[in-house]
TIRO-2110 file (N, C-alpha, C; in Angstrom, 1 decimal):
// TIRO-2110
8.5, 18.6, -1.3, N, 1, A
9.4, 19.5, -2.1, CA, 1, A
9.0, 19.6, -3.5, C, 1, A
9.0, 20.8, -4.1, N, 2, A
8.7, 20.9, -5.5, CA, 2, A
9.9, 21.3, -6.3, C, 2, A
9.9, 20.9, -7.6, N, 3, A
11.1, 21.3, -8.4, CA, 3, A
10.5, 22.0, -9.7, C, 3, A
11.0, 23.2, -9.9, N, 4, A
10.5, 24.0, -11.0, CA, 4, A
11.7, 24.5, -11.8, C, 4, A
11.7, 24.3, -13.1, N, 5, A
12.8, 24.7, -14.0, CA, 5, A
12.4, 25.8, -15.0, C, 5, A
13.2, 26.7, -15.2, N, 6, A
13.0, 27.8, -16.1, CA, 6, A
14.2, 28.0, -17.0, C, 6, A
14.0, 28.3, -18.3, N, 7, A
15.2, 28.4, -19.2, CA, 7, A
15.1, 29.8, -19.9, C, 7, A
16.2, 30.5, -19.9, N, 8, A
16.3, 31.8, -20.5, CA, 8, A
17.4, 31.7, -21.5, C, 8, A
17.2, 32.3, -22.7, N, 9, A
18.2, 32.4, -23.7, CA, 9, A
18.3, 33.8, -24.3, C, 9, A
19.5, 34.2, -24.6, N, 10, A
19.7, 35.5, -25.2, CA, 10, A
21.0, 35.4, -26.1, C, 10, A
21.1, 36.3, -27.1, N, 11, A
22.3, 36.3, -27.9, CA, 11, A
23.0, 37.6, -27.6, C, 11, A
24.3, 37.6, -27.9, N, 12, A
25.2, 38.7, -27.6, CA, 12, A
26.2, 38.8, -28.8, C, 12, A
26.6, 40.1, -29.1, N, 13, A
27.7, 40.3, -30.1, CA, 13, A
29.1, 39.9, -29.5, C, 13, A
29.1, 39.7, -28.2, N, 14, A
30.4, 39.4, -27.5, CA, 14, A
30.7, 37.9, -27.6, C, 14, A
31.9, 37.5, -28.0, N, 15, A
32.3, 36.1, -28.1, CA, 15, A
32.1, 35.4, -26.7, C, 15, A
31.8, 34.1, -26.8, N, 16, A
31.5, 33.3, -25.7, CA, 16, A
32.7, 33.3, -24.7, C, 16, A
33.9, 33.2, -25.2, N, 17, A
35.1, 33.1, -24.3, CA, 17, A
35.2, 34.4, -23.5, C, 17, A
35.0, 35.6, -24.1, N, 18, A
35.1, 36.8, -23.3, CA, 18, A
34.0, 37.0, -22.3, C, 18, A
32.8, 36.6, -22.6, N, 19, A
31.7, 36.7, -21.6, CA, 19, A
32.0, 35.7, -20.5, C, 19, A
32.4, 34.5, -20.8, N, 20, A
32.7, 33.5, -19.8, CA, 20, A
33.8, 34.1, -18.8, C, 20, A
34.9, 34.6, -19.4, N, 21, A
35.9, 35.2, -18.5, CA, 21, A
35.4, 36.3, -17.6, C, 21, A
34.6, 37.2, -18.2, N, 22, A
34.1, 38.3, -17.5, CA, 22, A
33.1, 38.0, -16.4, C, 22, A
32.1, 37.2, -16.8, N, 23, A
30.9, 36.9, -16.0, CA, 23, A
31.0, 35.7, -15.1, C, 23, A
32.1, 34.8, -15.4, N, 24, A
32.3, 33.6, -14.5, CA, 24, A
33.6, 33.7, -13.8, C, 24, A
34.7, 33.7, -14.6, N, 25, A
36.0, 33.6, -14.0, CA, 25, A
36.4, 34.8, -13.2, C, 25, A
36.0, 36.0, -13.6, N, 26, A
36.4, 37.2, -12.9, CA, 26, A
35.2, 38.0, -12.4, C, 26, A
34.0, 37.4, -12.2, N, 27, A
32.8, 38.1, -11.8, CA, 27, A
33.0, 38.7, -10.4, C, 27, A
33.7, 38.1, -9.5, N, 28, A
33.9, 38.7, -8.2, CA, 28, A
34.6, 40.0, -8.2, C, 28, A
35.4, 40.3, -9.3, N, 29, A
36.0, 41.6, -9.4, CA, 29, A
35.2, 42.6, -10.3, C, 29, A
34.7, 42.0, -11.4, N, 30, A
34.1, 42.9, -12.4, CA, 30, A
32.7, 43.4, -12.0, C, 30, A
31.8, 42.5, -11.5, N, 31, A
30.4, 42.9, -11.2, CA, 31, A
30.3, 44.0, -10.2, C, 31, A
31.0, 43.9, -9.1, N, 32, A
30.9, 45.1, -8.1, CA, 32, A
31.4, 46.4, -8.7, C, 32, A
32.3, 46.3, -9.6, N, 33, A
32.9, 47.5, -10.3, CA, 33, A
31.8, 48.1, -11.3, C, 33, A
31.1, 47.2, -12.0, N, 34, A
30.1, 47.7, -12.9, CA, 34, A
28.8, 48.0, -12.3, C, 34, A
28.5, 47.5, -11.2, N, 35, A
27.2, 47.7, -10.5, CA, 35, A
27.3, 48.1, -9.1, C, 35, A
28.0, 49.2, -8.8, N, 36, A
28.2, 49.6, -7.4, CA, 36, A
26.9, 50.1, -6.8, C, 36, A
25.9, 50.4, -7.6, N, 37, A
24.6, 50.9, -7.0, CA, 37, A
23.8, 49.7, -6.4, C, 37, A
24.2, 48.5, -6.7, N, 38, A
23.5, 47.3, -6.2, CA, 38, A
24.4, 46.3, -5.4, C, 38, A
25.6, 46.1, -5.9, N, 39, A
26.5, 45.1, -5.3, CA, 39, A
27.7, 45.8, -4.6, C, 39, A
27.8, 45.6, -3.3, N, 40, A
29.0, 46.1, -2.6, CA, 40, A
30.2, 45.4, -2.9, C, 40, A
30.2, 44.0, -2.8, N, 41, A
31.3, 43.2, -3.1, CA, 41, A
30.9, 41.7, -3.3, C, 41, A
31.8, 41.0, -3.9, N, 42, A
31.6, 39.5, -4.0, CA, 42, A
32.9, 38.9, -3.4, C, 42, A
32.7, 38.2, -2.3, N, 43, A
33.8, 37.6, -1.6, CA, 43, A
33.9, 36.1, -1.7, C, 43, A
35.1, 35.6, -1.9, N, 44, A
35.3, 34.1, -1.9, CA, 44, A
35.5, 33.8, -0.4, C, 44, A
34.5, 33.1, 0.2, N, 45, A
34.6, 32.8, 1.6, CA, 45, A
35.1, 31.4, 1.9, C, 45, A
35.2, 30.6, 0.8, N, 46, A
35.7, 29.2, 0.9, CA, 46, A
36.2, 28.8, -0.5, C, 46, A
37.4, 28.2, -0.5, N, 47, A
37.8, 27.6, -1.8, CA, 47, A
38.7, 28.6, -2.6, C, 47, A
39.1, 28.2, -3.8, N, 48, A
40.0, 28.9, -4.6, CA, 48, A
39.4, 29.4, -5.9, C, 48, A
38.1, 29.4, -6.1, N, 49, A
37.4, 29.8, -7.3, CA, 49, A
36.9, 28.6, -8.1, C, 49, A
37.4, 27.4, -7.8, N, 50, A
37.0, 26.2, -8.5, CA, 50, A
35.8, 25.5, -7.9, C, 50, A
35.6, 24.3, -8.3, N, 51, A
34.5, 23.5, -7.8, CA, 51, A
34.6, 23.5, -6.2, C, 51, A
33.4, 23.7, -5.6, N, 52, A
33.3, 23.7, -4.1, CA, 52, A
33.5, 25.1, -3.5, C, 52, A
33.9, 26.0, -4.3, N, 53, A
34.1, 27.4, -3.8, CA, 53, A
32.8, 28.0, -3.4, C, 53, A
32.7, 28.7, -2.3, N, 54, A
31.5, 29.4, -1.9, CA, 54, A
31.8, 30.9, -2.0, C, 54, A
31.0, 31.6, -2.8, N, 55, A
31.1, 33.1, -3.0, CA, 55, A
29.9, 33.7, -2.3, C, 55, A
30.2, 34.8, -1.6, N, 56, A
29.1, 35.6, -0.9, CA, 56, A
29.0, 36.9, -1.7, C, 56, A
27.8, 37.2, -2.2, N, 57, A
27.5, 38.4, -2.8, CA, 57, A
26.9, 39.4, -1.8, C, 57, A
27.5, 40.5, -1.5, N, 58, A
27.1, 41.5, -0.5, CA, 58, A
26.4, 42.6, -1.3, C, 58, A
25.2, 42.9, -0.9, N, 59, A
24.4, 44.0, -1.5, CA, 59, A
24.6, 45.2, -0.7, C, 59, A
24.3, 46.4, -1.4, N, 60, A
24.5, 47.7, -0.7, CA, 60, A
23.5, 47.8, 0.4, C, 60, A
23.8, 48.7, 1.4, N, 61, A
22.9, 49.0, 2.5, CA, 61, A
21.5, 49.4, 2.0, C, 61, A
20.4, 48.9, 2.6, N, 62, A
19.1, 49.2, 2.2, CA, 62, A
18.5, 48.3, 1.1, C, 62, A
19.3, 47.3, 0.7, N, 63, A
18.8, 46.3, -0.3, CA, 63, A
17.8, 45.4, 0.4, C, 63, A
16.9, 44.8, -0.4, N, 64, A
16.0, 43.8, 0.2, CA, 64, A
16.8, 42.6, 0.8, C, 64, A
17.9, 42.2, 0.2, N, 65, A
18.7, 41.1, 0.7, CA, 65, A
20.0, 41.8, 1.2, C, 65, A
20.6, 41.3, 2.3, N, 66, A
21.9, 41.7, 2.7, CA, 66, A
23.0, 41.1, 2.0, C, 66, A
22.8, 39.7, 1.8, N, 67, A
23.8, 39.0, 1.0, CA, 67, A
23.2, 37.7, 0.6, C, 67, A
23.9, 37.0, -0.3, N, 68, A
23.5, 35.6, -0.7, CA, 68, A
24.8, 34.8, -1.0, C, 68, A
24.7, 33.5, -0.9, N, 69, A
25.8, 32.6, -1.1, CA, 69, A
25.6, 31.7, -2.3, C, 69, A
26.6, 31.6, -3.1, N, 70, A
26.6, 30.6, -4.2, CA, 70, A
27.8, 29.6, -4.1, C, 70, A
27.5, 28.4, -4.4, N, 71, A
28.5, 27.3, -4.3, CA, 71, A
28.8, 26.9, -5.8, C, 71, A
30.0, 26.9, -6.2, N, 72, A
30.4, 26.5, -7.5, CA, 72, A
30.4, 25.0, -7.6, C, 72, A
29.6, 24.5, -8.6, N, 73, A
29.4, 23.0, -8.7, CA, 73, A
30.2, 22.5, -9.9, C, 73, A
30.3, 23.3, -11.0, N, 74, A
31.1, 22.9, -12.1, CA, 74, A
31.5, 24.1, -12.9, C, 74, A
32.8, 24.1, -13.4, N, 75, A
33.3, 25.2, -14.2, CA, 75, A
34.1, 24.6, -15.3, C, 75, A
33.8, 24.8, -16.6, N, 76, A
34.5, 24.2, -17.7, CA, 76, A
34.8, 25.3, -18.7, C, 76, A
36.1, 25.6, -18.7, N, 77, A
36.7, 26.7, -19.5, CA, 77, A
36.7, 26.3, -21.0, C, 77, A
36.6, 25.0, -21.3, N, 78, A
36.6, 24.6, -22.7, CA, 78, A
35.2, 24.7, -23.4, C, 78, A
34.2, 24.3, -22.6, N, 79, A
32.8, 24.3, -23.1, CA, 79, A
32.1, 25.6, -22.7, C, 79, A
32.7, 26.5, -21.9, N, 80, A
32.1, 27.7, -21.4, CA, 80, A
30.8, 27.4, -20.6, C, 80, A
30.9, 26.4, -19.8, N, 81, A
29.8, 26.0, -19.0, CA, 81, A
30.1, 26.2, -17.5, C, 81, A
29.1, 26.7, -16.8, N, 82, A
29.2, 27.0, -15.4, CA, 82, A
28.0, 26.6, -14.7, C, 82, A
28.1, 25.8, -13.6, N, 83, A
27.0, 25.4, -12.8, CA, 83, A
27.3, 25.9, -11.3, C, 83, A
26.3, 26.5, -10.7, N, 84, A
26.4, 26.9, -9.3, CA, 84, A
25.0, 26.8, -8.6, C, 84, A
25.1, 26.7, -7.3, N, 85, A
23.9, 26.6, -6.5, CA, 85, A
23.8, 27.7, -5.5, C, 85, A
22.7, 28.4, -5.4, N, 86, A
22.4, 29.4, -4.4, CA, 86, A
22.0, 28.6, -3.1, C, 86, A
22.8, 28.8, -2.1, N, 87, A
22.5, 28.1, -0.8, CA, 87, A
22.2, 29.0, 0.3, C, 87, A
21.8, 28.4, 1.5, N, 88, A
21.4, 29.2, 2.7, CA, 88, A
20.3, 30.2, 2.4, C, 88, A
19.2, 29.6, 1.8, N, 89, A
18.1, 30.5, 1.4, CA, 89, A
17.0, 30.6, 2.5, C, 89, A
15.9, 31.3, 2.1, N, 90, A
14.9, 31.6, 3.0, CA, 90, A
13.9, 30.3, 3.2, C, 90, A
12.8, 30.5, 3.9, N, 91, A
11.9, 29.4, 4.2, CA, 91, A
11.2, 28.9, 2.9, C, 91, A
11.2, 29.5, 1.8, N, 92, A
10.6, 29.0, 0.6, CA, 92, A
11.4, 28.0, -0.2, C, 92, A
12.7, 28.1, -0.1, N, 93, A
13.6, 27.3, -1.0, CA, 93, A
14.6, 26.5, -0.3, C, 93, A
14.8, 25.2, -0.8, N, 94, A
15.9, 24.4, -0.3, CA, 94, A
17.2, 25.0, -1.0, C, 94, A
17.1, 25.2, -2.3, N, 95, A
18.2, 25.7, -3.1, CA, 95, A
17.7, 26.1, -4.4, C, 95, A
18.6, 26.8, -5.1, N, 96, A
18.3, 27.2, -6.5, CA, 96, A
19.6, 26.8, -7.3, C, 96, A
19.5, 26.0, -8.3, N, 97, A
20.6, 25.5, -9.1, CA, 97, A
20.6, 26.2, -10.5, C, 97, A
21.7, 26.7, -10.9, N, 98, A
21.9, 27.4, -12.2, CA, 98, A
22.9, 26.7, -13.1, C, 98, A
22.5, 26.6, -14.3, N, 99, A
23.5, 26.1, -15.3, CA, 99, A
23.6, 27.1, -16.4, C, 99, A
24.7, 27.6, -16.7, N, 100, A
24.9, 28.7, -17.7, CA, 100, A
25.9, 28.2, -18.8, C, 100, A
25.5, 28.3, -20.0, N, 101, A
26.3, 27.9, -21.1, CA, 101, A
26.4, 29.0, -22.1, C, 101, A
27.6, 29.3, -22.5, N, 102, A
27.9, 30.4, -23.5, CA, 102, A
28.4, 29.6, -24.7, C, 102, A
27.6, 29.8, -25.8, N, 103, A
28.0, 29.0, -27.1, CA, 103, A
28.4, 30.0, -28.2, C, 103, A
29.5, 29.8, -28.8, N, 104, A
29.9, 30.7, -29.9, CA, 104, A
28.9, 30.6, -31.1, C, 104, A
28.7, 31.7, -31.8, N, 105, A
27.9, 31.8, -33.0, CA, 105, A
28.8, 32.0, -34.2, C, 105, A
28.3, 31.6, -35.4, N, 106, A
29.1, 31.8, -36.6, CA, 106, A
29.4, 33.3, -36.8, C, 106, A
28.6, 34.2, -36.3, N, 107, A
28.9, 35.6, -36.5, CA, 107, A
30.0, 36.2, -35.6, C, 107, A
30.5, 35.4, -34.7, N, 108, A
31.5, 35.8, -33.8, CA, 108, A
31.0, 36.2, -32.4, C, 108, A
29.7, 36.2, -32.2, N, 109, A
29.1, 36.5, -30.9, CA, 109, A
28.9, 35.2, -30.1, C, 109, A
27.8, 35.3, -29.4, N, 110, A
27.4, 34.1, -28.6, CA, 110, A
25.9, 33.9, -28.4, C, 110, A
25.5, 32.7, -28.2, N, 111, A
24.2, 32.4, -27.8, CA, 111, A
24.3, 31.8, -26.3, C, 111, A
23.6, 32.4, -25.4, N, 112, A
23.8, 32.1, -24.0, CA, 112, A
22.5, 31.6, -23.4, C, 112, A
22.6, 30.5, -22.7, N, 113, A
21.4, 29.9, -22.1, CA, 113, A
21.6, 29.7, -20.6, C, 113, A
20.6, 30.1, -19.8, N, 114, A
20.7, 29.9, -18.4, CA, 114, A
19.5, 29.1, -18.0, C, 114, A
19.7, 27.9, -17.3, N, 115, A
18.7, 27.1, -16.8, CA, 115, A
18.7, 27.2, -15.3, C, 115, A
17.5, 27.6, -14.7, N, 116, A
17.4, 27.8, -13.3, CA, 116, A
16.4, 26.7, -12.8, C, 116, A
16.9, 26.0, -11.8, N, 117, A
16.0, 24.9, -11.2, CA, 117, A
15.8, 25.3, -9.7, C, 117, A
14.6, 25.5, -9.4, N, 118, A
14.2, 25.9, -8.0, CA, 118, A
13.7, 24.7, -7.2, C, 118, A
14.3, 24.4, -6.1, N, 119, A
13.9, 23.3, -5.2, CA, 119, A
13.2, 24.0, -4.0, C, 119, A
11.9, 23.9, -4.0, N, 120, A
11.1, 24.5, -3.0, CA, 120, A
10.9, 23.6, -1.8, C, 120, A
10.6, 24.2, -0.6, N, 121, A
10.3, 23.5, 0.6, CA, 121, A
8.8, 23.3, 0.6, C, 121, A
8.4, 22.2, 1.2, N, 122, A
7.0, 21.9, 1.4, CA, 122, A
6.2, 21.9, 0.1, C, 122, A
5.0, 22.5, 0.2, N, 123, A
4.1, 22.6, -0.9, CA, 123, A
4.1, 24.0, -1.7, C, 123, A
5.2, 24.6, -1.6, N, 124, A
5.4, 25.9, -2.2, CA, 124, A
5.2, 25.8, -3.7, C, 124, A
4.3, 26.5, -4.3, N, 125, A
4.1, 26.5, -5.8, CA, 125, A
4.9, 27.7, -6.3, C, 125, A
5.5, 27.5, -7.5, N, 126, A
6.2, 28.6, -8.1, CA, 126, A
5.8, 28.7, -9.5, C, 126, A
5.6, 30.0, -9.9, N, 127, A
5.2, 30.3, -11.3, CA, 127, A
6.2, 31.2, -11.9, C, 127, A
6.2, 31.2, -13.2, N, 128, A
7.2, 32.0, -13.9, CA, 128, A
7.2, 33.5, -13.5, C, 128, A
6.0, 34.0, -13.2, N, 129, A
6.0, 35.4, -12.8, CA, 129, A
6.7, 35.6, -11.4, C, 129, A
6.7, 34.6, -10.6, N, 130, A
7.4, 34.6, -9.3, CA, 130, A
8.9, 34.8, -9.4, C, 130, A
9.5, 34.4, -10.5, N, 131, A
10.9, 34.5, -10.7, CA, 131, A
11.3, 35.6, -11.7, C, 131, A
10.3, 36.3, -12.2, N, 132, A
10.5, 37.3, -13.2, CA, 132, A
11.5, 38.4, -12.7, C, 132, A
11.4, 38.8, -11.5, N, 133, A
12.3, 39.9, -11.0, CA, 133, A
13.8, 39.4, -11.0, C, 133, A
14.0, 38.2, -10.6, N, 134, A
15.4, 37.7, -10.6, CA, 134, A
15.9, 37.5, -12.0, C, 134, A
15.1, 37.1, -12.9, N, 135, A
15.4, 36.9, -14.3, CA, 135, A
15.8, 38.2, -14.9, C, 135, A
15.0, 39.2, -14.6, N, 136, A
15.3, 40.6, -15.2, CA, 136, A
16.6, 41.1, -14.6, C, 136, A
16.8, 40.9, -13.3, N, 137, A
18.1, 41.3, -12.7, CA, 137, A
19.3, 40.7, -13.3, C, 137, A
19.2, 39.3, -13.5, N, 138, A
20.3, 38.6, -14.2, CA, 138, A
20.6, 39.1, -15.6, C, 138, A
19.5, 39.3, -16.4, N, 139, A
19.7, 39.9, -17.7, CA, 139, A
20.3, 41.3, -17.7, C, 139, A
19.8, 42.1, -16.7, N, 140, A
20.4, 43.4, -16.6, CA, 140, A
21.9, 43.4, -16.3, C, 140, A
22.3, 42.4, -15.5, N, 141, A
23.8, 42.3, -15.2, CA, 141, A
24.5, 41.9, -16.5, C, 141, A
24.0, 40.9, -17.2, N, 142, A
24.6, 40.5, -18.5, CA, 142, A
24.7, 41.7, -19.4, C, 142, A
23.7, 42.5, -19.5, N, 143, A
23.7, 43.7, -20.5, CA, 143, A
24.7, 44.7, -20.0, C, 143, A
24.8, 44.9, -18.7, N, 144, A
25.8, 45.9, -18.2, CA, 144, A
27.2, 45.4, -18.6, C, 144, A
27.5, 44.1, -18.4, N, 145, A
28.8, 43.5, -18.7, CA, 145, A
29.0, 43.6, -20.2, C, 145, A
28.0, 43.3, -21.0, N, 146, A
28.1, 43.3, -22.4, CA, 146, A
28.5, 44.7, -22.9, C, 146, A
27.8, 45.7, -22.4, N, 147, A
28.1, 47.1, -22.8, CA, 147, A
29.6, 47.5, -22.4, C, 147, A
30.0, 47.0, -21.2, N, 148, A
31.4, 47.3, -20.8, CA, 148, A
32.4, 46.6, -21.8, C, 148, A
32.1, 45.4, -22.1, N, 149, A
33.0, 44.6, -23.0, CA, 149, A
33.0, 45.2, -24.4, C, 149, A
31.9, 45.8, -24.9, N, 150, A
31.8, 46.4, -26.2, CA, 150, A
32.7, 47.7, -26.2, C, 150, A
32.6, 48.4, -25.0, N, 151, A
33.4, 49.7, -24.9, CA, 151, A
34.9, 49.4, -24.7, C, 151, A
35.2, 48.2, -24.2, N, 152, A
36.6, 47.9, -23.9, CA, 152, A
37.0, 46.6, -24.6, C, 152, A
37.2, 46.6, -25.9, N, 153, A
37.4, 45.4, -26.7, CA, 153, A
38.6, 44.6, -26.4, C, 153, A
39.6, 45.1, -25.7, N, 154, A
40.7, 44.3, -25.3, CA, 154, A
40.6, 43.7, -24.0, C, 154, A
39.6, 44.0, -23.2, N, 155, A
39.4, 43.5, -21.9, CA, 155, A
38.9, 42.1, -22.0, C, 155, A
39.5, 41.1, -21.3, N, 156, A
39.1, 39.7, -21.3, CA, 156, A
39.3, 39.1, -22.7, C, 156, A
40.1, 39.7, -23.6, N, 157, A
40.2, 39.1, -24.9, CA, 157, A
41.2, 37.9, -24.9, C, 157, A
END
């Protein structure tokens, strides 16, 4: 088994608390609403939203993936930290673990960091270009949510 870690950072004019509420605490409601062209629904199939909860992301018909499952490993509303693991993956991966941290900036926005750790099966080699599409998709989701929050300043305030 191989272990490969990638780190992505970006800044946002949106405060850390609002992004955390939108993209972590209420993602199962907000993301399908903002991205109906890609995500049909996000269902909580086990748990209450806290640690141990399993969420299933259901993609629209015709997508490369039908669905995927994420298990919540840690959620901290004080430090705006969220850890989850993508489970039940294909033959290449045992799992993919994510750690997301939203940090307030002096300007009132946030600096956001996502660490992705890929646990591969066998001798699978992974390069940054192999994860580029997923990285771009995640950043696209953040940008859509950011635009929504900019247009709706009282939402998740």
